[in-house]
N, C-alpha and C positions, 0 to 999 in steps of 0.2 A: 566185615562180612556183608555179602550182597543181600539187598532187600528185594522182595518181589511183590508185585501188585496182587491184590486178592482176585479171585476168579470171577467176581461179579461185575467186572468192568463192562460197560455197555458196548459189546461188540457183537456182530452177527454170528450166526452159526458157522458161516464160511469165514474162518479165522483170517483176518486181513494180514496177519503177521506170520502166516504159515510158511512163507518162503525163507524166513530168517533161519540161520544156523543157531546152535545152542548159545554160543558166545554173544552173538548179536541180540538174540532174544533176551538174554540176561541183562544186557545194557538197556534195551528198550523197556523192559518191565521193572527196572530198578525203582524202588520206592514202596510206600504203603498207602493204601486208600484211607483217607481221613475225610469224612463228610463229602462235600462236593469238590473233589479234587484228589491230587496225588501229592503226598508229602515225601520228600527225599532229601537225604543229606548230600554233601558234595560228592560228585562222581567224576572220575577221570577215565575216559575211554582211550586206551592206547591202541590205535588202529594202524597196523602195519600196512605197507604199500599193497594196494590192490585187494584189500580185505573188505571192501564195501562200506567205507566210512560214510559216504554221502547218504546211501540208503538207510544206514543205521540211525543217523541223526534225524533224517526225515521221519523215520518210523517212531523215534522217540517223541518228536513233536506231535505226531498223530496220536500217539498213546495219551499224551497229556490232554489233547483236545477231547478225545473220547472219554477221558476220566472226568471231564466236566470243566476244565479250565477254558475260559474265554480266550479266543485267539489274540485279542488285543492285550491280554495280560501275559503274553509270552514274548520275551526279547531274544531274538536270534541274531547273533553277531558273526559276520563272516569277513573274508578278505576280498571278495568280489561280489558285485551285485548279481552276476550270473549264477554264482553258487547259491545265494539266498533265494533267487527265483526258482532254481531247480529244486531245492529242498521244499520250498512252498508248494510247488506243483505235485511233488511226490506225496507230501503229507496230505494234500487235498484229495488225491486219488485214494489213499488208504482210508481216510475218513469216509469218503463217499462209498467205497466198497463195503465198509462195515455197516453203513446206514442203508445200503441197497438203493442208492440213487446216483445220478450223474454228478461228477465232480463240479464244484463251482463255489460253494461256500467255504467257510473256515480259512479265509485269507488271513495272512499274518501282517497286520499293518506295521508292526515294529520288527521287521526283518530287513537286514541290510548290512552294509559294511560299517566298520567302526566310524569312519569319517562321515558316511552318509547319515547315520543315526545321530552323531554329534552335531552335524549341521542343523538337523530338525530340532533337536533339544535346545540348542543354543539360541535359536530364533524364538523359541517359546519362553526360555528363561533369560532373554536378552537383558531385561531391566535388572535382573538380579546380579548379573555379572558385568555390568557396565558397557553393554554393547547396544548398538542400534539394531532393531530387527531386520533392517535392510542391508546389513553388511554384505560385502562381496567376498567370494572365495577365490583366491588366486591359484591358478595352476602353477606347476613348477617353473615353466618358462617365464611367466609374469613375475613370479616371486624373485627369480634371478635378475630380471630387468630392474625391479624395484631396488634390490640390493645393489645393483650397479649404479643406480641413481644416488643411493646413500654413499657409495664409495666415491662418486664424483663430488658430492656435496662436501665431503671431508677432505678432498684433495688427495685421496690415496691413489687415484689413477695417474697422478703426476709425480709419483715417487721416482727418485733416481734409480733405485733398484726395483725390479719388476714385482709388483704386488700380486698375490694370487688372483686368478680369474674369478669372475662372479659365480660360475658353477661350482668351483672348488670352495669358495666361501659359503655358498648355500649348503653344500654337503657338510661342512664343518658345523655350521649353525644347526642343521637338522639333527646331526648325530648328537650334539651337545644337549639339545632339547629332549629328544626321544630317549636317550640313555640316561637322562638326568645326571650327567657327569660334569665335573668342572672342566672349563675350557682348556686349562693347561694339560689335564690328563688326556683329553681327546686329541689334542695336538701332538703330545708326546707319543701316544700309541698308534694313531692312525694317520697323522699328517705331520711327521717330524720335519719335513722340508719347509713347513710353514710356521714352525715354532717361534722363529725370530720376530714374527708379526703379531705376537699374542696381544700386546697392548693396543695396537691399531685395530685388531679384529674385535676386541671388546668394545671399542668406540664405534666401530662399524655396525655391530649387531645392535647396540643401543639405538643408534640412529635409524637402523632398519625397523626396529620395533616402533619408534616414534612416528616414522612415516606411515606404517600400517595403521596405527591408532588414529592418526590425523585423517587418514583417508577412509576410515571404517572398512579396513581390509583384513582378512584372515587368510593365512596360508594353510597348507595341509597340516603342518605341525601345530598351528594355533588351535585347530579344531579339537585335537586331542588334549592340548595343554589347557584350554579353557574348560573342557569337560572335566579334566582331572582336578583343576582347582575348584570347580563347582562342587565336586564330590568331597572336598576337604571341609566344607561348611556343613556341620551336622544336620541342621534343619533342612537344607536343600537336598542333601544326600538321602535323608529319610523320606522326604516327599517323593523323590524320584524313585527310590527303591520300592516304595509302597505301591507303585503302579504295576509292578511285575511280580507274578507268582514264581516264574522260572526264568532263569537266564541261561541260554545255551550258546556256546562259543565253538566255532569251527576252526581248525588249523591253529590250535592254541600254541603250538611250538613256534609260530611265527609272530607272536605278540612281543611288543617291547615293554619296557617297565611302566610306561604311562597306561597302556592298555590293560596290563595285568592288574595294576592298582585300581583302575576304574571298575573292573569286574569284582575285585575284592570288596570295594566300597559299596557296590550295589547289593551284595549279600555278605555282610561281614561274618555271619555264622556259617556260611556255605549252604544254607538250606535252599534248595531249588537250583543250585548251580551244576550244570553239566558241561564239561569241556572235553573236546575230542581233538586228538592230534597224534603225532608220531615223533618222538624225540630224534629218531634216526633220520628224519627228513627236515631237520632244522638247518637251513642253508642260507639264511638271509641276515647274517650278522652285519653285513655291510649296510643294511637298512635299519640297524639297531635292534633287530630281533634278538631275544635273549633266551637261549635254550634252558637256562635255569628256571624260567617261569614254569615250564612243564615238569622239570625234574623236581622242583621244590613244592609243587602244587599240593600234594597230599599233606605235607607237614605244616602248612599254614593254617590248618584247622585242627580243633580238638573236639572229638577224636579225629584222627587223620581221615582224609577223603578215601573213599573206596576206589580201587584201581581194577579195572576190567580190561582184558587184552583180547583183541581180535587178531587171530593168527592164520585163519584159513584164507589163502590167497586165490582169487578167481581170475588172475591175469596170466601168470607165468607158469612155465613147466617146472617140475621139481628140480631138475639139474640146475636151472638158473637160480632158483631159490637156495639151493645148496651153496652156490657161490656167494650169494648176498648174505646168507646166514654166517658163512665162514668169515666174510669181511667184517661184519659187525660184531662177531664174537670177540674180536680183539680190541673193541672200543673200550675206553676207560670207564666212563660213567654213563649209565643208560638203564632203561627198562628192558630187562632181558626178555626176549621173545624169539620164537623159532617159527618162521613162516613155513607153511606146508600147502601143497596143492594136490588136487585130484587129477591133475594133468601129468601123467607119466611121460617120459621121453628117454630114448637112448642117447640123444645128442647132448653132450656137454657144451657149455659155452666155450668159446675159443679165445685163447691168448695167443696173438699172432705177432711174432717178431718180424719187423720189416727193416730194410736197410736204411731208408731215409724217407723223407716226406713224399718223394716221387713214388717210391714203392708202396707207401701207405695208400696214396691216391689210386694207384693201379689196382691194388688188392680190392679196395672198396668198389671201384667201378666194375671190376670183373664179377664180384659177388652179387652186387646189386642187379646187374643185368642177368646173371644166372638165376637168381631168385625170381626175377620177373618172368623168365621163361617157364618156371614151375608154377606160375599162377599167383605169385605174391606181387601185387601191384606196387608201383614205385611209391605211391602215397602211403602205403602200409609199411614202408621202410624209412628209417631215420638215421642220420649221422649227427652225433652229439659231440660237443667240444667244450673245453673249459673257458676259452675266450673267443670273441667273435672273429679275430683275425686268423685263427687256426685253420679256418676252412678256405683261405684264399687260394691256395694251390688246387684244392679239390674243385672249387668253383670254376677256375680256368679250364680244367680238364673236362668238366661237365659241359661247359659251353662248346669246347672244341669237338666233343663227341655228340653234340646236339641232344643232350639229356636234360629235359626240363627239371627245374627245381625251384623250391621256395625256401627263403631263409627267414627265420623268425628273429625279431629284434630290430626292425627298421624304424623309420620315422612314424610316429603315432599321429593320429588324426589331428589332435589339438596342437601338435607342434608344427603343422603346416602353416606357412605364413599367411595365406589368404583366409584360412579358417580363423586364425587369431585376429586378423583385421576385422572380419565380419562380426565375430563375437564381441570385440571391443566396442563396437557401436552399441550393441544391446547392453553391455555392462555399464557403459557411460550413461545411458538412459536410466539404468537402475540405480547408479550411484555416481553422481557428478564429481565426488571427491576422489574417485579412482584415478590416481595420477598415472598409473601404467596404461590404463585404457585410454585416457585422454591423450597422452603422448603418442600412442600408436595411431589413434584416429587423426590427430592433427597432422602427423607426418605422412598421411596418405595424400595430402594435397601438395602440389609442386611449390617449392620455395619455403615450406614449413618444416625447417630443420629443428633440432633440439632446442636451440635458443628461442625461436618463435613459439614452440610448443610450451616452453617454460613461461614465456610471457602470457600466453593464453591461460595457463593454469593459475598464475598469480592474479590475473584479471578476474577469473571466476571466484577466487578466494575473497577478493575485495568486494564482490557483488553477491555475497551470501550463497554462493554455489548455484545460482540460477542460470541454467543453460541459455535462457532467452537473452541474458546479458551479452552473450557472444555476438549478437547482432551489431552491437556498438564497438566491438573490437576491431582494430585496424590490422588486417592480415597483410602479408607481403603481396606485392602486385601479382605474381604468378598464381596465387591462391584465390584471388578475388572472384574469379568467374564462377567457382564452385562453392564459394563460402556461404552465400545466403541459402542455397539448397541444403547444405550440411546443417546449418543452424536450425532451419525449419524441421528437418528430420529429427534432430536431437531433442528439440522442444516437444515434438509429438511423442517421442519415445519416453520422455521424462514426465509426461502427465501422471499425476498421482494414481489414477486408476488404471494406467496402462499395463502394469505388471499383473494386476488381479483380474483385469477385464476378461470376461468369457469370450473366447475367440481371439485372444491376444496374438495368436499365430499370424493373423493378417498383417501384423507389423513387419513381418519378415520380407514380404514382397516389396514394399517401397524402400526398405533398407537395401535390399539386393539391387533394386533398380538404380539407387544412387551409387552404390559401390561398384557396379559392373564396369563403368568407364575407367575407374581407378585401377581395377583389377587388370583390365586389358592394357593399360599404360605401364603398369609396374611389373607384370609377370608374363613369362612365356607360357604357352599351353593353356591359354585362358579358358578354352572350351571344356577341357577336362576339369579345371578347377571350379567352373560354374557347377559341374555335376556334384562336387562336394557340398556346395551351398544348397543345392536342391535336396541333397541327402539330409542336411541340417533341418530343412523345413519338414521333411518326413518324420524325423526324430522328434521335432517339436510338437507334432500333433498328439503325442502321447502324454503331454504334461499339462496340468490344469492352469499353472501360472508360469510367468516368465522367470521369476526367481527360482522356482523349482527346476525348470529346464536348465538354467545357467549353472546352478549349484550341482545338480546331478551329472551334467555333462562334464563338468570340471573334475568331479570326484570319481567318475567311472566312465571315461571316454571310450568311444569306439576306436578301433585300431587302424582302420584302412584310410589311406589318403593317396591322392594322385600326385601330391607335391613331391618332387624329386624321386618319384617311384621309377622302377625299372620298366622294361618292356612288359606288356601283359603276357600272361601265360596263354599260349595258343594250343596247348595240349590238355586233354582231360585228366592226364595223370602226371605226377611230378614227384620227385624225391624231396624229402623234408630234411633241411639242415637247421640245426637249432643249438643255441647254447644250452647247457644243462639247466641253468636257472629258468630259462624260458620253457623248458620241456616238462617241468614239474606239473603233475596232474594229467599228463598225456601218456599214451601207450601206442606201441607199434609192434607189428609182427616180428620184424628184424631190426636190431639196433647195432650200430657201429660206433664205438667210442674212440676218438682220436687221441693220440699222444698220451697214453697211459704210462707216464714216466715221471720220476722225481723232477720237480720244476713246473710240472703241469698238474699232476695229481700226486702229491699235494703241490699247490702253487708255491713258487719260490718265495713269495712274500709271507707265507705262513710258517716257513721254517724258523725254528727257535721259539715258537709260541705253541705250547701244547694244546691250548684251547682252540686255536685256529687249525692246528693239524687235525684235530678231531672233527672240526666242521668240514675240512677237506675230505675226510673219510666219508662223512655223510653225503657230501656232494657226489662222490663216486658211486655210493650206494643208490642215490636217487637216479643217476644215469643208468645203472645196471637194471634197476627194477622197472624201467620203462619197457623192457623187452618181453614179449609174449612167448615166442618160440625159438628165436635165434639171437645170440648175443656174441659180439666180436669185440674184444679189446685189442687195440693196435698199439704196439710198443716199438717206435723207431730206435734203431741203434745209434743214429747220428742225426744232427740237425744242421742244415746249412745256414751259415751266418752271412748275410749280405753286408756290403760296405767295408770289407777288410782290405788291407793292402795286398798287392799282387803276391808278395812273398808270404802272406799269412796263411794259417790253417783255415780253410774255408768251411769248416764244420766243427761242431762240438759233439762229444759223445753223450748219449743219453744213459742215465742210470735207471735201473729197474725201480719202479715205484716201491716205496717202503711199505705200501699197503699190500703188495703182492708177495706175502710171506710164503714159506714152504707149506704151511697149513692151508692157506687160501689157494695156492696153486694146485693142490690135489684135486680141486673141484673143476679144473679147467683142462681142456684138451689143448696142448701146445702145438703150435705150427710156426713155420717161418715162410716168408715170402720175399723174393727179390734179394736175398742175402747171398752175395757171390762167394765162390770158393776162393777168391783171391785173384788179383790181376796177374796175368801171365800164366795161369794154370794150364797145364797140358791135358787136363781131363783124363780120359781113360788111357792115354798113352804114357802115363807116368810110370817110370821104371820101378821094379819091385825091390831093388836093393835097399837095405836098411843100414843106418849108422847110429851107434849109441853115443850121441853127443852129450847126454847127461853124464854118462860115465867118464868121458874124456874131461869134462869140466871139473868133476870131482878130483880126478887124478892131478889136476893142476895144483892142488893145494895139499 
């Protein structure tokens, strides 16, 4: 049964929570006033799509602060730093409004992503878990490179049969760690084509772990793994748990087993735990997210956690919600809810049958341009798809018709080669044992290939990892001209006080001055790439220490980069193209979903697995709930297949998605576009004569 706070909470006469609906208010007020603070049992808030989840959680934080909890005793865990910052801003505004002053105080020092908070705690508890406080966090690209080094050390790159690539190996390692599953089970279920390499992979992952430990390196998975193991020690778990009165978790449906166990260990009795999420939006199983975490959350406590539902949707029209409700009504295991909206509309969402990919593209272009003429700007419209390549034909047509567009899911900032080069300089100064950073920095110089980089690494190891020892190293002749300047730079960066020095950002300018000639020699478009380095300097200004800058940038990187980017947009308006996974959390006035047919929704690789089929249903649900006013599901009748023989059938027929059952279809307006009446049709000149062929066929027998 829901608990509510007493009426004597210190709020102003102008109720700062007056804008909340009844369900949101119940979630915000949950608990009982006990002395200086609010006592509450475990609470699960099931927040349907578009129901104001962010505002509700921010208001919950504000309520706790107003009840007397110090902000530093609140732990807020999210999946993006942006989400944590937004909730913090909203909470501060609410607290300020209640106190009748300008927002500013009540900042949440322990608000951030799981990985970001783990990074801070592990540096504090480093001695307890066998780490150096100066450990380096590897981004995914560097982790893959280190795994490749381990693969080379073991001779696996020279196998007669092709050993899996480094990125595939990292995916296997990450899934095994985050799902806490045996390697053989992970290979059998997710990577069956790699199962024959099980023994070699076990050796590879052990070597990878040894290289990380030798170099004082942690990858993303290690941050959670170390925090998880820290929480297995009762004395450490109790000390850490005692620091926080309340633990609040956003997007709980996206947690993996490690994250869920960390939350449970922080508050074993559930007192002060609030988690918010929507099981219907759990779509990240490929990242080891486990929907069972949210489905089983109430039962892990005694008495069970309270479950409150937010069902009033502030985004979509009611006909769109009718279609999403019908879709999810047929799900197997879920928290039942029925979204409703105060936005009526006579327009049902459309299920459009199209002849093929070309007709699908033609329909979208026509509708997008027609909507634009009615005042719906291009950037308020989006085309969503299951896989990135599904938009290839559409992109060509948009270019042909000179319609500007942007596609989400391209190269990220930290994946840009020149950005990785520059950050490697700083990381090497921070941690000379960082083998990946050293290899990258060494190979910036001409003549310094992998063999010479390995020689330099071994040289450092025999000289107690003192970068000044590189002055006596004998580089190959082409590298000698720049060698002394590089060593001088690294020695300066490695000074013990360099990372903590106030104004440490001044280190970036000499580093950039040394790197720029290498940049101009190695890459085309150097001028645009220098702009990225200048952006790094601007970002660095916000961080008090170099370690914090490098760690936070690795854990929550910016997304933009000029490296391998397309031509810049020259129009103030542009159509949005996005995979469904990248679209989560977004909304547009009009949404078009490509290829709603079996094989895409659900994906062909999910067939035969009931658990994955249900995740595919949720993926379609997420796509549909991005629409505010207009929703179009496109269903091609056939798909053209490239690369067939001249005599082959050049297309395959699409089957209606198993999710589009008769019950679901009643909430759609059905249309067809580009479906021909048949080749050779005579149109209106067809004779009126009729023949009973069916009868004749019966008479044959």
